[in-house]
C-alpha positions as CSV (number, residue, x, y, z in Angstrom):
1,M,54.8,147.8,96.6
2,E,54.4,147.5,92.8
3,E,54.7,151.3,92.3
4,K,57.9,151.4,94.3
5,K,59.4,148.6,92.1
6,H,58.3,150.5,89.0
7,E,60.1,153.7,90.3
8,C,63.3,151.7,91.0
9,D,63.2,150.1,87.5
10,F,62.8,153.5,86.0
11,A,65.6,155.0,88.0
12,L,67.9,152.1,87.2
13,H,67.1,152.4,83.5
14,L,67.7,156.2,83.6
15,G,71.0,155.6,85.4
16,M,72.1,153.1,82.8
17,N,71.3,155.5,80.0
18,I,73.3,158.3,81.7
19,A,76.2,155.9,82.2
20,K,76.1,154.9,78.5
21,I,76.2,158.6,77.4
22,A,79.1,159.3,79.8
23,L,81.0,156.3,78.4
24,K,80.4,157.4,74.8
25,A,81.7,160.9,75.7
26,A,84.8,159.4,77.4
27,V,85.5,157.3,74.3
28,V,85.2,160.4,72.0
29,A,87.5,162.4,74.3
30,A,90.1,159.5,74.4
31,A,90.0,159.2,70.6
32,F,90.5,162.9,70.2
33,C,93.5,162.8,72.5
34,L,94.9,159.8,70.7
35,V,94.7,161.6,67.3
36,K,96.3,164.7,68.8
37,E,99.2,162.6,70.1
38,V,99.7,160.8,66.8
39,H,99.7,164.1,65.1
40,K,102.4,165.4,67.4
41,V,104.6,162.4,66.8
42,H,104.1,162.7,63.0
43,K,105.1,166.3,63.1
44,A,108.2,165.5,65.2
45,I,109.3,162.8,62.8
46,E,108.8,165.2,59.9
47,R,111.0,167.9,61.7
48,R,113.7,165.3,62.4
49,E,113.8,164.1,58.8
50,N,114.1,167.7,57.5
51,K,117.3,168.4,59.5
């Protein structure tokens, strides 16, 4: 019974580590998209001011 508990704890720990990595990747992707959108807006403002 103790061995099964140890396996479950290991699996839970591994799953949590995978979830952390996935969350960090999602944060990086969201930050990249945000910067890209801000850049688009900035360029649009510059084009409008130059007219």
